[in-house]
C-alpha positions in Angstrom: 55.5 -95.1 125.3 52.1 -96.7 126.0 53.6 -98.4 129.1 55.1 -95.4 130.3 51.9 -93.3 129.7 49.5 -95.9 131.6 52.2 -95.8 134.2 52.1 -91.8 134.6 47.8 -91.7 134.6 48.1 -94.2 137.1 50.2 -92.3 139.5 48.5 -89.2 139.0 45.2 -90.8 139.4 46.1 -92.0 143.0 47.1 -88.8 144.2 44.3 -87.9 146.8 45.4 -84.2 146.5 44.9 -84.5 142.7 41.4 -85.9 143.0 40.6 -83.2 145.7 41.4 -80.3 144.4 42.1 -80.9 140.8 38.5 -82.5 140.2 36.4 -81.7 143.6 37.5 -77.6 143.7 36.3 -76.5 140.3 32.8 -78.0 140.9 32.4 -76.7 144.3 33.4 -73.5 143.0 30.7 -73.8 139.9 27.9 -74.7 142.3 28.7 -71.7 144.8 29.0 -68.9 141.8 26.0 -70.4 140.6 23.6 -70.7 143.5 24.5 -67.3 145.6 21.5 -64.9 144.8 21.1 -65.4 141.0 17.6 -66.5 139.6 15.6 -66.6 136.4 17.4 -66.2 133.2 20.3 -64.5 134.7 21.3 -68.2 136.6 20.5 -69.9 133.5 23.0 -68.1 131.4 25.4 -67.8 134.5 25.1 -71.2 135.0 26.1 -72.2 130.8 28.8 -69.8 131.0 30.3 -70.5 134.2 30.3 -74.1 133.3 32.4 -74.0 130.7 34.7 -71.8 132.7 35.0 -73.9 135.6 35.3 -76.6 133.1 38.2 -75.0 131.6 39.5 -74.2 135.4 39.7 -77.4 136.2 41.5 -78.6 133.0 44.1 -75.9 133.0 45.1 -77.0 136.6 45.0 -80.7 135.9 47.2 -80.0 133.2 49.7 -77.8 134.6 50.1 -80.2 137.5 51.6 -82.8 134.9 54.5 -80.3 135.5 54.5 -80.7 139.3 54.6 -84.2 139.3 57.7 -83.9 136.8 59.5 -81.7 139.0 59.0 -84.2 141.9 60.4 -86.8 139.6 63.4 -85.4 138.7 64.5 -84.5 142.4 64.2 -88.7 143.1 66.1 -89.5 140.3 63.2 -90.8 138.1 63.9 -88.8 135.0 67.8 -89.9 134.9 66.4 -93.6 134.7 63.9 -92.6 131.9 67.2 -91.4 130.2 68.3 -95.2 130.0 65.3 -96.2 128.3 65.9 -95.6 124.2 63.2 -92.7 123.6 64.0 -89.3 121.9 63.6 -86.2 123.9 60.6 -85.4 121.5 58.8 -89.0 122.5 59.5 -88.5 126.2 57.8 -84.8 126.2 55.1 -86.1 124.0 54.6 -89.1 126.5 54.3 -86.7 129.6 51.7 -84.4 127.2 49.8 -87.1 126.6 49.6 -88.3 130.3 48.2 -84.7 130.6 45.5 -85.1 128.1 44.3 -88.0 130.1 44.0 -86.9 133.4 42.2 -83.6 132.3 39.3 -85.6 131.5 37.8 -86.2 134.9 37.6 -82.4 135.8 36.0 -81.6 132.6 33.5 -84.2 133.1 32.8 -83.5 136.6 32.0 -79.9 136.1 29.5 -80.9 132.9 28.0 -83.4 135.5 27.4 -80.7 137.9 26.0 -78.3 135.1 23.7 -80.7 133.7 22.4 -82.8 136.9 22.5 -80.3 139.6 22.0 -76.9 137.7 19.8 -78.3 134.8 21.7 -76.7 132.0 20.0 -78.3 128.7 22.1 -78.5 125.7 21.7 -80.7 122.9 23.5 -83.9 122.6 26.0 -82.7 119.8 26.6 -79.6 121.9 27.6 -81.9 124.9 29.9 -84.3 122.5 31.5 -81.3 120.8 32.1 -79.3 124.3 33.9 -82.1 125.8 35.9 -82.9 123.0 37.0 -79.4 122.4 37.8 -78.5 126.0 39.6 -81.9 126.2 42.0 -81.2 122.8 42.4 -77.4 123.9 44.2 -78.5 126.9 47.5 -79.4 125.0 48.7 -76.0 125.4 48.7 -75.8 129.1 49.9 -79.4 129.6 53.4 -78.4 127.4 53.4 -75.1 129.7 53.6 -76.9 133.2 56.1 -79.8 131.5 58.0 -76.5 130.3 58.1 -75.3 134.0 58.5 -79.0 135.6 61.8 -79.2 133.4 63.3 -76.2 133.7 62.7 -75.5 137.7 63.1 -77.1 141.1 60.3 -78.8 142.2 59.1 -76.5 145.2 59.4 -73.5 142.1 57.3 -75.3 140.1 54.8 -75.6 142.2 54.6 -71.9 143.0 55.0 -71.0 139.4 52.2 -73.5 138.3 49.6 -72.1 141.0 50.6 -68.7 139.8 49.9 -69.4 136.2 46.9 -71.3 137.1 45.2 -68.2 138.9 46.7 -65.6 136.7 45.9 -66.9 133.7 42.1 -68.1 134.9 41.2 -64.8 136.1 42.8 -62.9 133.3 41.3 -65.0 131.0 37.7 -64.5 132.1 36.9 -68.3 133.5 35.8 -66.8 136.7 34.6 -63.5 135.8 33.3 -62.6 132.6 36.0 -60.4 130.7 33.0 -58.1 129.5 33.0 -56.8 133.3 37.0 -55.8 132.3 38.2 -52.4 131.9 39.0 -51.9 128.2 42.7 -52.6 128.8 42.4 -55.7 130.6 39.4 -57.0 128.1 42.1 -56.5 125.2 44.8 -58.2 127.2 42.2 -61.2 128.2 41.5 -61.6 124.3 45.1 -62.7 123.3 45.2 -65.3 126.3 45.2 -68.8 126.0 42.7 -69.5 128.5 40.5 -66.9 127.1 40.4 -68.4 123.6 40.5 -72.4 125.2 37.3 -71.2 127.2 36.0 -69.7 124.0 36.0 -73.1 122.3 33.2 -74.5 124.8 31.3 -71.1 124.9 30.9 -71.1 120.9 29.6 -74.7 121.2 26.8 -73.5 123.7 26.1 -70.8 121.7 25.3 -72.9 118.7 28.4 -72.5 116.6 31.6 -73.8 115.7 34.7 -71.5 117.6 36.1 -68.6 115.3 39.0 -68.9 113.0 41.0 -66.5 115.6 40.7 -68.6 118.6 41.8 -71.6 116.5 44.7 -69.7 115.3 45.5 -68.3 118.4 45.2 -71.4 120.3 47.8 -73.2 117.7 50.2 -70.1 118.2 50.6 -70.9 122.0 50.4 -74.3 121.4 53.6 -73.9 119.3 55.3 -71.7 122.0 54.8 -74.0 124.8 55.8 -76.7 122.7 59.0 -75.3 121.8 59.4 -73.8 125.6 58.7 -77.8 127.1 61.3 -79.2 124.2 64.2 -76.7 125.5 63.5 -77.3 128.8 64.0 -80.7 128.4 67.3 -80.6 127.0 68.4 -77.7 129.3 67.4 -80.4 132.2 69.2 -83.3 130.2 72.6 -81.4 130.3 72.5 -80.1 133.6 71.5 -83.5 135.2 
């Protein structure tokens, strides 16, 4: 499985489109959003809040892209070759999920570095470490969502669905615009989205405390749901291939 994961990671990181849009775009958006007519204390608060939001957004896009690449592999017959390898379905899904856990790191690190070096965000050493670690771990549900889409849908449909999930979940989850600015009904929905709870892992750390129990349980619930979806999609794909 380690050889398989290494291969997939290398393939992804060599993709120019992934580097430009998966890593570069969140950084550019972060710097634009935090340097357009904002100054003083407002800029400091915005720089911290959006740093977490854009890091989460970049990680979300990278995690979902695993499913897009998977759907393309399915089209060219790569998945049929993998079934000749003695790996259980759960191991195949887990291998792809672990691949996603590696390729999300560049986007997270790039945005955090932009926050520290360009916007001069100041946090304690433990906060930087916890922020990186929790945002990394918190991407697991989205990797599984992308995998489920990739196994179940065609390559073209997967790309459209993953982009829609990326934008929709980012906006409704409050990654671009704070959910406190939403109407009451939309804020109530936002509170239960996986993206809002994912970003809340980071926001909690920047406020100096651990994530709340509700955030943790909500993310675990989404992890279980998307994990079941990914396994079911793999079995459907195996039967129809």
